[in-house]
N, C-alpha and C positions, 0 to 999 in steps of 0.2 A: 543300459539302464533297465531297471526291473520295473514292471508296471503290476498294476492291480486293476480289477474290472469294477467300476461303479456304474451305477444305473440311475437314470433320471426317467421322466415321463416319455422320452423320445427313444429310449433303448439303453445299450450298453456302450461305455466309453473307457478307453485305456488311460489311466492315471498313473503318473510316475509314484512309485512306492514312498518316496522320500518327500512327498508333497502332502499337505493337510487338506488342500481344497479337494473338490470333488468333480462330479460330472459336468455341471453347468459351466463351471469355471473352466474346465478343459476344453468345452465346446467354444467358449468365448476366445481362447487363446487361439484356436484353429480358424474361427471366423473373422476375427477382428485383429489381423496382424497389419495394422495401419501405420504406427509411429513408434518413437521410442518415449513417448510420453505416457507415464502412469499417473494414478493418483497420487497427489501430494501426501505425506505422512501425515500431516494436520487433519486433512479429510479423513483418512483410514482410522485414525485415532478417535475423531468425533463420531464415525460411524460404529465403531466398538463400544464407545461410550453410550450411545443409544441402545444398542443390543444388551449391555449390562443393566442398564437402568430398566429396560423393559422386562428382563428376566427377573429382576428383584420386584418389581410392580406385580407380574403375573405371579410370582411365588405368594406374596403378601394377599393377592386377591383370590387365592385358591384355584387359579388357572394352569398352573405348572406343578408338576410333582416337585417337592423339595430337592430330592436328590439331583434331579436332572438340572433345576435351576441353579443349584450350588455349583455344578459341574461347568455349566455354561458362565456363571459370574466369575469361576476361578480362572477359565480360560481366557475371558475378556480381561481380567485383572493383569495376567501374564504380559499381556500385549501393553496395556496402558501404563502399567507401573513397573515392569521389568524389560520393556522393549523387545519382548520376545516375539517370535512368528512374524514380523513385518515383511519378510522376504516371501511370505505366502500370499502376498496381494499383488499380482503381476499384471493385472489387465490395463489395456489400452483406454485412454479417455475417450477415445473415437470409437464408440459402440453405441448401443441403443440410447436413445435420448433420454429416458427415463433413470438410467443407471442400473437396471434390473441385474445385468450380469455382475455388478460388482456388490450389489446388496447380497445376492446369492453366494459370491465369493466369501463375503463375511459369515453368511449362515453355515457354509459348509466348513469353513475353517474351525469356526467356534463347536460345531456339531463333532467334528473328528477329534478336535482336542479335547473335548468333553468326553467322548468316547474312551480316549486314551487314559483320561483320569480316573474314569470308571472301570478301567481293565477290560474294555472291548476291544473289537477289531475295526482298525480305521477302515471306512468306506462301506461299513455293514449297515449304517444308519440305526444302529441298535445299541444302548438303549436311548440315543439322542437323534433325533430326525431334524435336518435343517430347517424346512418348512413348518412342520407341525410344532416344533418346540422353540429353535433359535427365532424364528420368524412369526412366532404366535402373536396374533393380534397387530400385525403389522403388514404393510405392502410397501414394495419398492417406492410406489408414488408418495408416500407420506415420510418413510425413513430417509431417503436421499436428501429431499429438501430440508429436513431436519438437521441433517449432518452437516449440510451446507451453512445454514445459518450458525450452528455451533462452532465449527471450524474458522469461520470468518471472524466471529466474534472473540474466540480464545486468542487468534493470531494477532488481530488489532489491539485488543487490550494488554496481552503480554508482551508484544514485541513493537509493533509499528507505533503506537501512541506514546510509549515511553520514549522511544528514540527521536520521534518528532518533537517531543517536549525538549529533549536535550539540545535539539538544533536550535530550537527557538530560543532556549537560555543563552546559547553560545552566541548567538547573532545580537541578543539584547546586551550581552557582556560587552561584545565588540563596539556595539552602539554607544554604550557608557564611555568606553576607552577613547574612541574617536570622535566625542561630540565636539570638542573645541578645535578640530583639525579642519579648517575651512578649505573647500575646493571649489572647482567650477562645476556648475551642474551641466547636463547635457539634454537636450531634446531633439528628436529628428536625427540623431547622431552628430548634431552640432552643438558648438558651445552655447551656454545658457547663462542664467544668471548664478552667482556662488550659493553654495549651501554647505552644509556640513557633511563631513564623512560619516559620523556617526548618525546624522539623519538619515542618509542614504541606507544604513545597515539598519536602522530602526524601520524602514520600510520593509526590508526582507523579514525581519521578525514578524511583522504584522500581517504581511502576506501569509505566512505559514500558519498563524493564528487563524486566519481566515479558513484556510484548508482544513485545519484540525476541527473548527464548529461544524464544518461541512460533515466531515467524517463522523462526529458524535451525533449530529442530527439522523444520519443515515443508520446508525447503529440501533436507534430506537425502533427502527422499522425491521430489525432481524430478531427482537426478543421474542415476538409470537412464533411458537414452532408447530409445523404441519401434523407432527406426530398425533396419532389418534384419528387421522382423517381415513386411513386405510386407502382404498382404491380409489375413490371419487370425491371423498371429502365426508361421507355420511358416517364413517366409523364401522362399518359392516365387518363382523368377526372380532371386533376388539371389546374387551370389557369396557363400559362406560366410564369407569374411574381410573383406568390403566394410565393414560395419557398424563392426566393431572399428576399423578404420583411419580411417573416416570420424569417427567418435566422438573419437578420438585428434587428429585434425586441427582438430575443433571445440574440443576442450578447450584446444589450444594457442593457437588464436585468441582465445578468450574469457577464457582465464586461470581458467576454471572446470572442475574435474575431474569430468567426466561419465563415466558407465560405460555398458558393454555387457552387464553381467551381470543386468539385471533381467528378470523373466518378460514376454516380448513379448505373450503372450496377455492378461494382466492389464494391460498398458500400453495396449493397443489398445481392449480392452472397457471399462475402468474410467477414472475420472479422480480416483481417491481423493487422490493427491498434491497435485492442484491444489484439491480441495475442502478439504483440510486447510490449504493455504496460504491460501484464501480466509477461512477461519475464523480463521487468525491474524492476518490482516488487519482481520477484524471484532474481534478482541480489541483490537488497537491503536486502532481507530476509538472502541471504548467507552470505553478509557481518556482518548483525547483529549477526548471528548465530556464526560466527567465534569471533566477539568480545565479545559477551557476554560469550562465551566459556573461552576465554582468561582471561577475568576478574574473573570469577568463580575459574580459576585455580591458578591465581596468588594470590588470596586471601585465598587458601586452607590452612586449619590448624584448629585453628590459631597456634598451636605449633608444629604439626607433618605433616605439608604440607610446601608449598612453603611460604606462608605468607608475600610476598612483599608489598601487599596494604591491608588496612583495609576498608572493607565495612560498610556501616550504619547497625545499628541493628535495624531491622523494627519489628520483632516478633519472639517469640519462636520458635525453629526449630524442637523440638521433644517432643514426648508426653512421653518418656521414660527416655530420657537423659537430666537431669538438666543442664541449662546454655548454651546448644547447640544453635548456630544460623547459619542458613543456607542461601546460595546466591540465595534467593527465586526469585529476580527480573530476574536473570541471567535464572534461569529455567524457569519462565514464558516466557521470550523473545525467547527461543529456540523453545518451543512448538508452539508460534506464527508464528515462521520462518518455522517450519515443516508444519504447515497448509497451509501458503502461497505457499510454494513449491508444496504441493499437489493440491491447486487450481489452479497453473500454469499448471500442467499436464492435469487436466480436461479441462481448457480453451484451452489448446492446441489442444486436441482431438476435442474440440468443434469447433474450428477454421477449422478444416479439414473437419467438416460435411456440407458442401455445395455440393447442387446438381444442376447443371445447373445455375438458376437464383436467387436462395435462400439458405442462411445458415438456418440450422435448429436445432441449439442449442443455440439460442440467450439467453432465459432466464437463463439457466444454466451459461453461460459464464458471464453475467454481475452480476449475483449473486455472483458467486466466486470472480470476481474482486472488487467488491464493499466491499465484506467481507475482502478481503486481504487489501485494503486500509485501512478500518476501525480498524482492529486489529493491523496493522502496526502503524498506527497513535497513538492508544491509547496505544500500547506496548511500543513504543519509548518514549513516554511523561512519561509513568509510570517508565521506565528503566532510564530515564535522572534523575527525581526527586528523587526517592528513592534509587537510586544506583551511578549513575556516579557522580552526583554533590557532594556527600557526600564521595567519595573516599579520602583517605588520605595514603601516603606513609609510610610503616614500615622502617623506615631509618635505624636502627639499625641492622634488619635482612638482609637488602638489602646489606649493607657493609660486613656483616660477609659471606653471600654467596659469594660475588665477592671475597673476600680474599681467600675463600677456593676453587675457581674454578681451575681446572686444565688447562682450556684453555687459561690462561694467558700465557701459554707456547708458544702461537701463536706469541706474541709479540718479543719472543726470536729469531725467525728464522732468522731475517736480521743480527743478531750477531753471533749465533753460528749453523745456519743451521737447516733444518728440522728434520733430524735424531736424532741429539743430543738434540733438544728440545723434541722430542717425547720420548726420553729415559729418560729424566728428569721428563717429565709428568708421565710416568708410574711408576717411582721411587717414585715420591710424593704419587700418589694413593696408591702403595702397602705399604708404610710406613706410610700413615696417615699424611702425612706433606703437606705444602703449597708449591707452585712453588717458591716462595720467600726463603723458607728454604733450599730446595734442591739444589737450584742455590748457595746459599751462602756456602754451604756445599761443592759443586764440585769446586768452585773457578774458574769457566769458565768465569765469568766476574767480573770486578771491582765493589764496591759498587756503584760508580757513574754511571757505564754502566748499572748497574741493576735497579738503581731508574729511570733512563732515559727510559729504555726499559718498566719498569711497571708502567709508568705515565700513569693513567687511562684516564685523560683528553685528552692526546695526541692519545690515542688508540680510544677513542669514537668520538671526534670531528675532525676528519681526513678531511672530505669534507668541502668547504667553506659554504655550505647550510645545514650543518650538524643540526644547531639549527632551521632550517626554520619548522614552526609548521604545514604547509599544502602543 
């Protein structure tokens, strides 16, 4: 491999000739060989979005030579719109807690690419200098948290929230289809009173709506950006109008209305908005875990389990048992949810790791949050397409279980009282009979009263809004 010599404030470093990064990135590669986790592409693009916007703002404000600014802008645009040079961001997320190495990675790549565009020699820092030009009016301390907010917002708005809405709509559709199918409810994993399969599915849709609301509330906390605070929040070395103009450019490009009105000291020192978002993602994961497990259990069997619903058969379920098909989409979903819940714990600890004017776990926090967004989005899509959309009710099994349920005795209490109803339920269980059979044998109700008491529709659709699907 051929190398060139680049210099930074600590001296000379050998950098591979085919790389656009410079000395500080190379030092980080040598000093932080920790894991295989690099910064996710959405974060890198958000970081480059910031660099592009600041170059435009500095050019307009007379802070940057137009020729140099245009070269930086073009280099950034190649990454953002043509997906070029994305392999030039190799750094491990486990590095300095401020993300300084990755900020400098971006500065060096954009500077060297701008030098190429201007006909200069890569690594010469002439006519474009990473710190003085690409990083002008910025610090890692305000740029990295700005990119964190942007990347999370873009991924949520463009990917996760639309897919969450798709899943909600699918559950609402199923709720409508299944509303008149009466089944037995279960509490404490034991038989309970009847309900509608559609009611059960409407509960799943509403749980997801609660999670969606939590995410939407957290997003409001991410709209204020740290840009312009520079090192500690005061804005030293930045033009006073730079951040407002740059944020306006970012808002226009992303279609998200970010603001410059946040307290820069808080935005540098704390990560409360991102911790809130991580918590909202955990809420979604908790709901999905419950829903996926319910569906897995409702489909258990097919003959020796509950078997009230039938899932699509996607692939063979066993290497030894012929004909076995497993609820693999539910199993995938619960693993995704477990990872998201773990990511939230790490992100919460990261939010606590702020000392005086700076949080020191930023790379880990944003890596975890973006991973949670990504796997939740993909997981929900797969779960919807390969499981939920194909669910069909096993009506004969549902009807059989309802008829056998001892908890139909609950409907008898207004007629014969709790104690007598309990006595009949125990008798039915002991003798292997249905509630209907033991009531007829005991002659405690007339046939007309019994039919009225055990009217399943009356039991299930008690409330006026009982058929509401959301």
